[in-house]
DOPAGU-269977 format. One record per residue (C-alpha): chain; z, x negated, y negated; residue number from 1. Coordinates in pm, 1 decimal, padded with zeros to 6 digits. Layout:
pt chaine: A, up: Z, east: X, north: Y, num: NUM;
...
! end
This chain:
pt chaine: A, up: -00002.8, east: -00018.3, north: 00023.0, num: 1;
pt chaine: A, up: 00123.2, east: -00310.8, north: -00254.2, num: 2;
pt chaine: A, up: -00287.1, east: -00426.8, north: -00184.0, num: 3;
pt chaine: A, up: -00453.8, east: -00148.0, north: -00245.1, num: 4;
pt chaine: A, up: -00228.3, east: -00028.5, north: -00548.2, num: 5;
pt chaine: A, up: -00353.5, east: -00379.0, north: -00690.2, num: 6;
pt chaine: A, up: -00693.3, east: -00359.0, north: -00609.8, num: 7;
pt chaine: A, up: -00703.3, east: -00014.9, north: -00737.9, num: 8;
pt chaine: A, up: -00574.8, east: -00122.1, north: -01082.5, num: 9;
pt chaine: A, up: -00840.4, east: -00437.3, north: -01087.0, num: 10;
pt chaine: A, up: -01081.3, east: -00196.6, north: -00997.1, num: 11;
pt chaine: A, up: -01003.5, east: 00017.7, north: -01253.6, num: 12;
pt chaine: A, up: -00950.0, east: -00273.1, north: -01501.1, num: 13;
pt chaine: A, up: -00610.2, east: -00190.1, north: -01617.4, num: 14;
pt chaine: A, up: -00272.5, east: -00358.5, north: -01599.5, num: 15;
pt chaine: A, up: -00019.2, east: -00276.8, north: -01331.9, num: 16;
pt chaine: A, up: 00350.2, east: -00460.0, north: -01375.7, num: 17;
pt chaine: A, up: 00652.1, east: -00441.9, north: -01182.3, num: 18;
pt chaine: A, up: 01013.4, east: -00373.0, north: -01318.8, num: 19;
pt chaine: A, up: 01154.4, east: -00693.0, north: -01197.1, num: 20;
pt chaine: A, up: 01357.1, east: -00625.6, north: -01495.4, num: 21;
pt chaine: A, up: 01650.1, east: -00930.0, north: -01302.3, num: 22;
pt chaine: A, up: 01389.4, east: -01188.7, north: -01447.3, num: 23;
pt chaine: A, up: 01520.5, east: -01187.6, north: -01767.0, num: 24;
pt chaine: A, up: 01831.8, east: -01109.8, north: -01779.0, num: 25;
pt chaine: A, up: 01989.6, east: -01462.4, north: -01963.0, num: 26;
pt chaine: A, up: 02123.6, east: -01623.0, north: -01723.4, num: 27;
pt chaine: A, up: 01831.3, east: -01519.1, north: -01474.3, num: 28;
pt chaine: A, up: 01547.3, east: -01674.7, north: -01735.9, num: 29;
pt chaine: A, up: 01793.8, east: -02009.5, north: -01859.1, num: 30;
pt chaine: A, up: 01836.1, east: -02088.4, north: -01524.0, num: 31;
pt chaine: A, up: 01469.4, east: -02064.7, north: -01463.6, num: 32;
pt chaine: A, up: 01365.1, east: -02212.2, north: -01784.5, num: 33;
pt chaine: A, up: 01602.2, east: -02535.7, north: -01721.3, num: 34;
pt chaine: A, up: 01380.0, east: -02596.2, north: -01355.5, num: 35;
pt chaine: A, up: 01028.8, east: -02510.3, north: -01519.2, num: 36;
pt chaine: A, up: 01113.4, east: -02815.9, north: -01808.9, num: 37;
pt chaine: A, up: 01187.5, east: -03026.3, north: -01559.3, num: 38;
pt chaine: A, up: 01562.1, east: -03070.6, north: -01616.5, num: 39;
pt chaine: A, up: 01630.2, east: -02978.0, north: -01167.9, num: 40;
pt chaine: A, up: 01420.8, east: -03226.9, north: -01090.8, num: 41;
pt chaine: A, up: 01287.8, east: -03155.6, north: -00738.0, num: 42;
pt chaine: A, up: 01466.2, east: -02793.3, north: -00615.1, num: 43;
pt chaine: A, up: 01611.1, east: -02827.8, north: -00285.6, num: 44;
pt chaine: A, up: 01828.4, east: -02568.8, north: -00324.6, num: 45;
pt chaine: A, up: 01900.2, east: -02231.4, north: -00441.7, num: 46;
pt chaine: A, up: 02264.3, east: -02073.4, north: -00405.5, num: 47;
pt chaine: A, up: 02308.2, east: -01649.5, north: -00459.0, num: 48;
pt chaine: A, up: 02667.5, east: -01523.8, north: -00404.2, num: 49;
pt chaine: A, up: 02697.0, east: -01158.7, north: -00445.8, num: 50;
pt chaine: A, up: 03073.2, east: -00972.5, north: -00395.9, num: 51;
pt chaine: A, up: 03082.4, east: -00658.9, north: -00551.3, num: 52;
pt chaine: A, up: 03182.9, east: -00309.9, north: -00468.3, num: 53;
pt chaine: A, up: 02810.2, east: -00084.5, north: -00371.0, num: 54;
pt chaine: A, up: 03055.4, east: 00201.6, north: -00228.6, num: 55;
pt chaine: A, up: 02907.9, east: 00410.9, north: -00543.2, num: 56;
pt chaine: A, up: 02594.8, east: 00491.3, north: -00355.9, num: 57;
pt chaine: A, up: 02823.3, east: 00715.7, north: -00071.0, num: 58;
pt chaine: A, up: 02690.1, east: 01095.6, north: -00104.0, num: 59;
pt chaine: A, up: 02354.9, east: 01015.0, north: -00271.1, num: 60;
pt chaine: A, up: 02006.2, east: 00917.3, north: -00124.5, num: 61;
pt chaine: A, up: 02090.5, east: 00608.4, north: -00146.8, num: 62;
pt chaine: A, up: 02375.3, east: 00678.5, north: 00125.6, num: 63;
pt chaine: A, up: 02003.3, east: 00752.9, north: 00383.6, num: 64;
pt chaine: A, up: 01895.1, east: 00406.6, north: 00276.3, num: 65;
pt chaine: A, up: 01875.4, east: 00204.4, north: 00673.6, num: 66;
pt chaine: A, up: 01863.6, east: -00117.8, north: 00405.5, num: 67;
pt chaine: A, up: 02067.4, east: -00059.4, north: 00149.2, num: 68;
pt chaine: A, up: 02125.4, east: -00450.5, north: 00038.4, num: 69;
pt chaine: A, up: 01827.5, east: -00632.2, north: 00171.4, num: 70;
pt chaine: A, up: 01587.4, east: -00346.1, north: 00062.7, num: 71;
pt chaine: A, up: 01665.6, east: -00226.9, north: -00252.8, num: 72;
pt chaine: A, up: 01916.4, east: -00461.8, north: -00367.3, num: 73;
pt chaine: A, up: 01836.5, east: -00767.9, north: -00227.8, num: 74;
pt chaine: A, up: 01458.4, east: -00727.3, north: -00360.0, num: 75;
pt chaine: A, up: 01578.4, east: -00841.5, north: -00732.0, num: 76;
pt chaine: A, up: 01713.5, east: -01161.0, north: -00592.0, num: 77;
pt chaine: A, up: 01449.8, east: -01232.5, north: -00421.7, num: 78;
pt chaine: A, up: 01188.5, east: -01209.9, north: -00655.8, num: 79;
pt chaine: A, up: 01393.4, east: -01376.4, north: -00867.1, num: 80;
pt chaine: A, up: 01513.6, east: -01694.0, north: -00620.4, num: 81;
pt chaine: A, up: 01073.3, east: -01729.5, north: -00584.9, num: 82;
pt chaine: A, up: 01055.7, east: -01748.6, north: -00951.7, num: 83;
pt chaine: A, up: 01274.7, east: -02061.2, north: -00945.2, num: 84;
pt chaine: A, up: 01050.3, east: -02248.5, north: -00734.2, num: 85;
pt chaine: A, up: 00715.4, east: -02136.2, north: -00893.1, num: 86;
pt chaine: A, up: 00421.1, east: -02177.3, north: -00700.1, num: 87;
pt chaine: A, up: 00575.7, east: -02339.3, north: -00359.4, num: 88;
pt chaine: A, up: 00563.4, east: -02152.3, north: -00116.9, num: 89;
pt chaine: A, up: 00820.3, east: -02001.4, north: 00134.0, num: 90;
pt chaine: A, up: 00685.4, east: -01952.6, north: 00439.2, num: 91;
pt chaine: A, up: 01024.6, east: -01881.8, north: 00715.6, num: 92;
pt chaine: A, up: 01352.0, east: -01633.2, north: 00661.1, num: 93;
pt chaine: A, up: 01629.7, east: -01532.6, north: 00820.5, num: 94;
pt chaine: A, up: 01821.4, east: -01222.4, north: 00763.3, num: 95;
pt chaine: A, up: 02171.8, east: -01031.6, north: 00863.1, num: 96;
pt chaine: A, up: 02310.1, east: -00719.8, north: 00807.7, num: 97;
pt chaine: A, up: 02696.0, east: -00613.8, north: 00945.4, num: 98;
pt chaine: A, up: 02911.2, east: -00244.5, north: 00838.2, num: 99;
pt chaine: A, up: 03252.3, east: -00404.2, north: 00666.2, num: 100;
pt chaine: A, up: 03575.8, east: -00266.6, north: 00800.0, num: 101;
pt chaine: A, up: 03609.8, east: 00089.9, north: 00533.6, num: 102;
pt chaine: A, up: 03346.3, east: 00080.4, north: 00296.6, num: 103;
pt chaine: A, up: 03248.5, east: 00434.3, north: 00251.4, num: 104;
pt chaine: A, up: 02890.9, east: 00429.1, north: 00211.0, num: 105;
pt chaine: A, up: 02651.4, east: 00456.9, north: 00551.9, num: 106;
pt chaine: A, up: 02443.6, east: 00205.1, north: 00511.9, num: 107;
pt chaine: A, up: 02576.6, east: -00194.9, north: 00592.4, num: 108;
pt chaine: A, up: 02727.2, east: -00294.1, north: 00304.0, num: 109;
pt chaine: A, up: 02714.2, east: -00668.7, north: 00423.7, num: 110;
pt chaine: A, up: 02422.0, east: -00883.2, north: 00421.1, num: 111;
pt chaine: A, up: 02286.5, east: -01273.8, north: 00428.0, num: 112;
pt chaine: A, up: 01943.4, east: -01403.6, north: 00456.1, num: 113;
pt chaine: A, up: 01852.4, east: -01740.3, north: 00461.4, num: 114;
pt chaine: A, up: 01421.2, east: -01877.5, north: 00301.0, num: 115;
pt chaine: A, up: 01279.8, east: -02175.6, north: 00382.2, num: 116;
pt chaine: A, up: 01041.4, east: -02321.8, north: 00219.9, num: 117;
pt chaine: A, up: 00872.1, east: -02734.4, north: 00306.4, num: 118;
pt chaine: A, up: 01122.9, east: -02899.8, north: 00151.6, num: 119;
pt chaine: A, up: 01437.9, east: -02630.5, north: -00017.2, num: 120;
pt chaine: A, up: 01629.2, east: -02381.7, north: 00104.2, num: 121;
pt chaine: A, up: 01737.9, east: -02036.5, north: -00082.8, num: 122;
pt chaine: A, up: 02078.0, east: -01844.6, north: 00048.7, num: 123;
pt chaine: A, up: 02205.0, east: -01519.1, north: -00060.1, num: 124;
pt chaine: A, up: 02511.4, east: -01386.6, north: 00000.5, num: 125;
pt chaine: A, up: 02646.5, east: -01005.5, north: -00016.2, num: 126;
pt chaine: A, up: 02911.8, east: -00822.1, north: -00018.4, num: 127;
pt chaine: A, up: 02917.9, east: -00468.1, north: -00179.4, num: 128;
pt chaine: A, up: 03205.1, east: -00389.1, north: -00022.0, num: 129;
pt chaine: A, up: 03445.1, east: -00621.9, north: -00247.1, num: 130;
pt chaine: A, up: 03653.7, east: -00357.2, north: -00428.1, num: 131;
pt chaine: A, up: 03897.4, east: -00625.3, north: -00595.4, num: 132;
pt chaine: A, up: 03827.8, east: -00954.0, north: -00793.7, num: 133;
pt chaine: A, up: 03407.4, east: -00884.4, north: -00773.1, num: 134;
pt chaine: A, up: 03185.6, east: -01214.1, north: -00823.4, num: 135;
pt chaine: A, up: 02849.2, east: -01326.5, north: -00841.3, num: 136;
pt chaine: A, up: 02720.5, east: -01623.4, north: -00874.8, num: 137;
pt chaine: A, up: 02372.0, east: -01840.6, north: -00861.3, num: 138;
pt chaine: A, up: 02401.7, east: -02194.1, north: -00828.4, num: 139;
pt chaine: A, up: 02074.3, east: -02433.9, north: -00865.0, num: 140;
pt chaine: A, up: 02030.0, east: -02794.5, north: -00682.2, num: 141;
pt chaine: A, up: 01758.6, east: -03011.9, north: -00800.5, num: 142;
pt chaine: A, up: 01716.5, east: -03397.9, north: -00754.1, num: 143;
pt chaine: A, up: 01793.0, east: -03447.7, north: -01141.8, num: 144;
pt chaine: A, up: 02046.0, east: -03160.3, north: -01236.9, num: 145;
pt chaine: A, up: 02232.1, east: -02879.4, north: -01134.8, num: 146;
pt chaine: A, up: 02216.4, east: -02550.1, north: -01320.7, num: 147;
pt chaine: A, up: 02466.8, east: -02351.4, north: -01222.2, num: 148;
pt chaine: A, up: 02527.5, east: -01966.2, north: -01362.1, num: 149;
pt chaine: A, up: 02863.3, east: -01723.0, north: -01181.7, num: 150;
pt chaine: A, up: 03125.5, east: -01491.5, north: -01382.3, num: 151;
pt chaine: A, up: 03248.2, east: -01131.1, north: -01230.7, num: 152;
pt chaine: A, up: 02969.7, east: -00942.8, north: -01254.7, num: 153;
pt chaine: A, up: 02568.5, east: -00938.6, north: -01312.9, num: 154;
pt chaine: A, up: 02662.2, east: -00827.3, north: -01678.4, num: 155;
pt chaine: A, up: 02908.4, east: -01171.2, north: -01739.1, num: 156;
pt chaine: A, up: 02785.6, east: -01461.0, north: -01703.7, num: 157;
pt chaine: A, up: 02882.0, east: -01801.4, north: -01805.8, num: 158;
pt chaine: A, up: 02574.8, east: -02087.8, north: -01750.0, num: 159;
pt chaine: A, up: 02628.2, east: -02438.5, north: -01656.8, num: 160;
pt chaine: A, up: 02367.8, east: -02777.4, north: -01677.4, num: 161;
pt chaine: A, up: 02462.5, east: -03067.0, north: -01565.3, num: 162;
pt chaine: A, up: 02249.9, east: -03384.5, north: -01558.5, num: 163;
pt chaine: A, up: 02315.2, east: -03777.1, north: -01583.1, num: 164;
pt chaine: A, up: 02373.0, east: -03647.0, north: -01928.9, num: 165;
pt chaine: A, up: 02645.1, east: -03456.3, north: -01939.2, num: 166;
pt chaine: A, up: 02709.4, east: -03114.2, north: -01896.4, num: 167;
pt chaine: A, up: 02676.4, east: -02834.9, north: -02127.6, num: 168;
pt chaine: A, up: 02742.9, east: -02479.3, north: -02143.7, num: 169;
pt chaine: A, up: 02535.8, east: -02273.0, north: -02391.1, num: 170;
pt chaine: A, up: 02705.6, east: -01906.6, north: -02488.4, num: 171;
pt chaine: A, up: 02383.8, east: -01674.2, north: -02401.6, num: 172;
pt chaine: A, up: 02382.0, east: -01387.7, north: -02540.9, num: 173;
pt chaine: A, up: 02231.8, east: -00997.8, north: -02425.1, num: 174;
pt chaine: A, up: 02320.2, east: -00895.5, north: -02094.4, num: 175;
pt chaine: A, up: 02111.6, east: -00848.9, north: -01755.1, num: 176;
pt chaine: A, up: 02103.0, east: -00440.3, north: -01865.4, num: 177;
pt chaine: A, up: 01965.6, east: -00354.2, north: -02126.5, num: 178;
pt chaine: A, up: 01807.6, east: -00710.9, north: -02173.8, num: 179;
pt chaine: A, up: 01567.1, east: -00743.5, north: -01877.5, num: 180;
pt chaine: A, up: 01436.3, east: -00401.4, north: -01854.6, num: 181;
pt chaine: A, up: 01353.4, east: -00448.8, north: -02276.9, num: 182;
pt chaine: A, up: 01223.3, east: -00803.2, north: -02091.0, num: 183;
pt chaine: A, up: 01006.9, east: -00680.3, north: -01833.6, num: 184;
pt chaine: A, up: 00834.4, east: -00454.5, north: -02100.9, num: 185;
pt chaine: A, up: 00853.6, east: -00654.0, north: -02391.9, num: 186;
pt chaine: A, up: 00587.1, east: -00869.6, north: -02118.9, num: 187;
pt chaine: A, up: 00367.8, east: -00648.6, north: -02015.9, num: 188;
pt chaine: A, up: 00352.0, east: -00478.2, north: -02389.3, num: 189;
pt chaine: A, up: 00254.3, east: -00880.0, north: -02492.1, num: 190;
pt chaine: A, up: 00027.9, east: -00835.7, north: -02178.7, num: 191;
pt chaine: A, up: -00234.1, east: -00589.9, north: -02295.4, num: 192;
pt chaine: A, up: -00225.3, east: -00769.6, north: -02675.9, num: 193;
pt chaine: A, up: -00344.8, east: -01103.4, north: -02569.9, num: 194;
pt chaine: A, up: -00525.5, east: -00912.7, north: -02311.4, num: 195;
pt chaine: A, up: -00362.2, east: -01149.9, north: -02011.1, num: 196;
pt chaine: A, up: -00168.3, east: -01014.5, north: -01676.0, num: 197;
pt chaine: A, up: 00197.8, east: -01041.0, north: -01722.3, num: 198;
pt chaine: A, up: 00360.0, east: -01288.2, north: -01547.3, num: 199;
pt chaine: A, up: 00572.0, east: -00993.5, north: -01287.3, num: 200;
pt chaine: A, up: 00218.9, east: -00853.3, north: -01248.5, num: 201;
pt chaine: A, up: 00191.1, east: -00616.1, north: -00902.4, num: 202;
pt chaine: A, up: -00009.8, east: -00907.4, north: -00750.2, num: 203;
pt chaine: A, up: 00242.2, east: -01150.1, north: -00822.9, num: 204;
pt chaine: A, up: 00467.8, east: -00920.1, north: -00671.2, num: 205;
pt chaine: A, up: 00325.6, east: -00925.0, north: -00349.4, num: 206;
pt chaine: A, up: 00500.1, east: -01261.2, north: -00247.5, num: 207;
pt chaine: A, up: 00878.8, east: -01094.8, north: -00348.9, num: 208;
pt chaine: A, up: 00797.9, east: -00816.2, north: -00095.8, num: 209;
pt chaine: A, up: 00691.1, east: -01019.3, north: 00155.2, num: 210;
pt chaine: A, up: 00916.6, east: -01195.7, north: 00183.9, num: 211;
pt chaine: A, up: 01155.6, east: -00888.8, north: 00180.8, num: 212;
pt chaine: A, up: 01030.8, east: -00710.0, north: 00455.4, num: 213;
pt chaine: A, up: 01037.5, east: -01022.3, north: 00588.3, num: 214;
pt chaine: A, up: 01486.8, east: -00997.4, north: 00529.1, num: 215;
pt chaine: A, up: 01413.4, east: -00614.2, north: 00685.2, num: 216;
pt chaine: A, up: 01231.6, east: -00770.6, north: 01007.6, num: 217;
pt chaine: A, up: 01472.2, east: -01072.0, north: 01067.9, num: 218;
pt chaine: A, up: 01720.9, east: -00823.3, north: 01092.0, num: 219;
pt chaine: A, up: 01597.0, east: -00564.0, north: 01272.7, num: 220;
pt chaine: A, up: 01469.3, east: -00801.0, north: 01560.4, num: 221;
pt chaine: A, up: 01738.7, east: -01051.2, north: 01526.7, num: 222;
pt chaine: A, up: 01488.2, east: -01320.1, north: 01439.3, num: 223;
pt chaine: A, up: 01331.2, east: -01537.5, north: 01207.0, num: 224;
pt chaine: A, up: 00981.8, east: -01342.6, north: 01066.8, num: 225;
pt chaine: A, up: 00717.9, east: -01504.6, north: 00813.1, num: 226;
pt chaine: A, up: 00658.5, east: -01356.2, north: 00540.5, num: 227;
pt chaine: A, up: 00302.7, east: -01174.0, north: 00486.3, num: 228;
pt chaine: A, up: 00329.4, east: -01096.8, north: 00877.8, num: 229;
pt chaine: A, up: 00552.4, east: -00807.5, north: 00836.1, num: 230;
pt chaine: A, up: 00291.3, east: -00536.7, north: 00696.4, num: 231;
pt chaine: A, up: 00565.1, east: -00297.5, north: 00645.6, num: 232;
pt chaine: A, up: 00884.8, east: -00129.0, north: 00727.1, num: 233;
pt chaine: A, up: 00808.2, east: 00217.3, north: 00888.0, num: 234;
pt chaine: A, up: 01075.1, east: 00151.1, north: 01150.5, num: 235;
pt chaine: A, up: 01254.5, east: -00129.0, north: 01059.3, num: 236;
pt chaine: A, up: 01351.9, east: 00068.7, north: 00697.3, num: 237;
pt chaine: A, up: 01442.0, east: 00401.2, north: 00808.6, num: 238;
pt chaine: A, up: 01675.9, east: 00600.3, north: 00664.1, num: 239;
pt chaine: A, up: 01978.6, east: 00579.1, north: 00894.0, num: 240;
pt chaine: A, up: 02114.5, east: 00974.2, north: 01046.6, num: 241;
pt chaine: A, up: 02447.6, east: 01091.4, north: 00963.2, num: 242;
pt chaine: A, up: 02760.3, east: 01100.5, north: 01135.7, num: 243;
! end
């Protein structure tokens, strides 16, 4: 479906973008710009840890999505990780999910994933059943520097950048909500005005979907999957039965 939409947009000569608003969250943008500016050197790892309370989904339509974390939530983190690594292609994805004791939502709120690149890895750890002391952190490690962001939530983050010149801790303005959404819309409007493809084009997002689909299939099958080989999530992304 995604490829068909990309082809349809091309034939109709319209710009099609995906609301990957996390790319414009201030802390993620800072880390990405640091990586792309070469301040970190060659990246060897990107590690994400998200520990929050996702039980608000209990009793909502989200409660029926089998892979609520890997599908509906983690897609943003998969996308952000790929932007950190630029043109490097993901080669293999492993993932798992579990239902936490005491969680109120029906889908599993525990999930983790590992994405292998040729000379690097990205790890993702999600605990959506964290009732106290929530935490969100991202760490990029390269052969020339380390960029780190952490805070009690994705809305409140403090970043740092460590290189051979020392460590800086800039004060960023804004937050993912609403600035990430403004950034995504602003990029599309600029692309329209400038007659170019937006950086979050639907075609670009196919890579993120490929990683997401591979993660879901891996969690279902208990084995690594190659991005691009899982063409749909029918069955793997099915709704949970009522219980």
